[in-house]
One Martini backbone bead per residue (centre of mass of N, CA, C, O) as a GRO file, in nm:
protein
   94
    1MET     BB    1  -0.248  -3.700   2.626
    2LYS     BB    2  -0.333  -3.637   2.328
    3LEU     BB    3  -0.208  -3.893   2.201
    4ARG     BB    4  -0.405  -4.099   2.322
    5TYR     BB    5  -0.666  -3.990   2.191
    6LEU     BB    6  -0.567  -4.010   1.899
    7THR     BB    7  -0.510  -4.318   1.896
    8LYS     BB    8  -0.795  -4.402   1.969
    9TYR     BB    9  -0.933  -4.285   1.713
   10ILE     BB   10  -0.762  -4.433   1.508
   11TYR     BB   11  -0.839  -4.716   1.598
   12TYR     BB   12  -1.147  -4.686   1.539
   13LEU     BB   13  -1.113  -4.611   1.242
   14ILE     BB   14  -0.973  -4.872   1.149
   15ILE     BB   15  -1.193  -5.067   1.238
   16THR     BB   16  -1.419  -4.946   1.068
   17LEU     BB   17  -1.281  -4.979   0.791
   18ALA     BB   18  -1.249  -5.287   0.810
   19ILE     BB   19  -1.551  -5.356   0.830
   20ILE     BB   20  -1.638  -5.217   0.568
   21SER     BB   21  -1.448  -5.377   0.377
   22LEU     BB   22  -1.564  -5.656   0.446
   23GLY     BB   23  -1.852  -5.596   0.357
   24MET     BB   24  -1.788  -5.520   0.061
   25THR     BB   25  -1.655  -5.788  -0.011
   26ALA     BB   26  -1.901  -5.964   0.040
   27MET     BB   27  -2.086  -5.826  -0.168
   28PHE     BB   28  -1.910  -5.876  -0.415
   29LEU     BB   29  -1.905  -6.187  -0.397
   30TYR     BB   30  -2.207  -6.229  -0.411
   31ASP     BB   31  -2.269  -6.082  -0.682
   32ASN     BB   32  -2.023  -6.218  -0.872
   33PHE     BB   33  -2.027  -6.535  -0.770
   34TYR     BB   34  -2.268  -6.670  -0.627
   35ARG     BB   35  -2.496  -6.594  -0.828
   36THR     BB   36  -2.357  -6.721  -1.076
   37LEU     BB   37  -2.355  -7.012  -0.971
   38ILE     BB   38  -2.661  -7.039  -0.938
   39GLN     BB   39  -2.736  -6.979  -1.235
   40ALA     BB   40  -2.571  -7.213  -1.355
   41GLN     BB   41  -2.726  -7.435  -1.207
   42VAL     BB   42  -3.004  -7.375  -1.328
   43VAL     BB   43  -2.923  -7.416  -1.624
   44TYR     BB   44  -2.831  -7.709  -1.592
   45ILE     BB   45  -3.102  -7.821  -1.495
   46LEU     BB   46  -3.275  -7.719  -1.741
   47ARG     BB   47  -3.113  -7.875  -1.962
   48ASN     BB   48  -3.201  -8.169  -1.860
   49GLN     BB   49  -3.476  -8.073  -1.945
   50VAL     BB   50  -3.731  -8.195  -2.145
   51ALA     BB   51  -3.962  -8.183  -2.382
   52LEU     BB   52  -4.255  -8.398  -2.409
   53GLU     BB   53  -4.412  -8.204  -2.584
   54VAL     BB   54  -4.581  -8.132  -2.869
   55VAL     BB   55  -4.606  -7.874  -3.082
   56ASP     BB   56  -4.872  -7.697  -3.219
   57SER     BB   57  -4.832  -7.512  -3.500
   58ALA     BB   58  -5.118  -7.425  -3.580
   59LEU     BB   59  -5.200  -7.307  -3.307
   60TRP     BB   60  -4.966  -7.110  -3.283
   61ASP     BB   61  -5.033  -6.943  -3.538
   62LYS     BB   62  -5.316  -6.856  -3.445
   63VAL     BB   63  -5.232  -6.709  -3.185
   64LEU     BB   64  -5.030  -6.514  -3.320
   65LYS     BB   65  -5.234  -6.379  -3.509
   66ASN     BB   66  -5.421  -6.269  -3.284
   67PHE     BB   67  -5.207  -6.103  -3.139
   68ARG     BB   68  -5.130  -5.917  -3.378
   69TYR     BB   69  -5.415  -5.804  -3.420
   70LYS     BB   70  -5.442  -5.674  -3.131
   71LYS     BB   71  -5.179  -5.495  -3.156
   72THR     BB   72  -5.305  -5.349  -3.370
   73SER     BB   73  -5.439  -5.079  -3.496
   74GLN     BB   74  -5.766  -4.968  -3.606
   75ILE     BB   75  -5.648  -4.694  -3.664
   76GLN     BB   76  -5.560  -4.485  -3.884
   77GLU     BB   77  -5.315  -4.247  -3.932
   78ASN     BB   78  -5.504  -4.034  -4.116
   79THR     BB   79  -5.700  -4.006  -3.891
   80LYS     BB   80  -5.915  -3.780  -3.743
   81ILE     BB   81  -5.918  -3.696  -3.403
   82PRO     BB   82  -6.109  -3.572  -3.178
   83ASP     BB   83  -6.107  -3.353  -2.916
   84PRO     BB   84  -6.275  -3.398  -2.608
   85PHE     BB   85  -6.149  -3.123  -2.450
   86SER     BB   86  -6.248  -2.935  -2.650
   87PRO     BB   87  -6.414  -2.675  -2.742
   88LEU     BB   88  -6.693  -2.608  -2.913
   89THR     BB   89  -6.787  -2.493  -3.205
   90LYS     BB   90  -7.025  -2.400  -3.425
   91ALA     BB   91  -6.921  -2.572  -3.663
   92GLU     BB   92  -6.908  -2.844  -3.495
   93LYS     BB   93  -7.211  -2.861  -3.405
   94GLU     BB   94  -7.329  -2.870  -3.711
   0.00000   0.00000   0.00000
């Protein structure tokens, strides 16, 4: 009698493991093969499209110069910036 219950549980355990392994295999194939094929297809499609407009290099240099100017800090590194959250002493108030 106990052997029947044990085999029944083993049967359900094997079925569960088989379903889990099939699911993990499907996830692995999707992540490593299907997505890669789709990305390769997108790259192939984009490679066939060429840019029809000529880039204005003078305008590009001007925009890049303005971007780099905004990106640099306006305060020099050796400038001492007062801490706005520290309490002021008498010497600092005067």
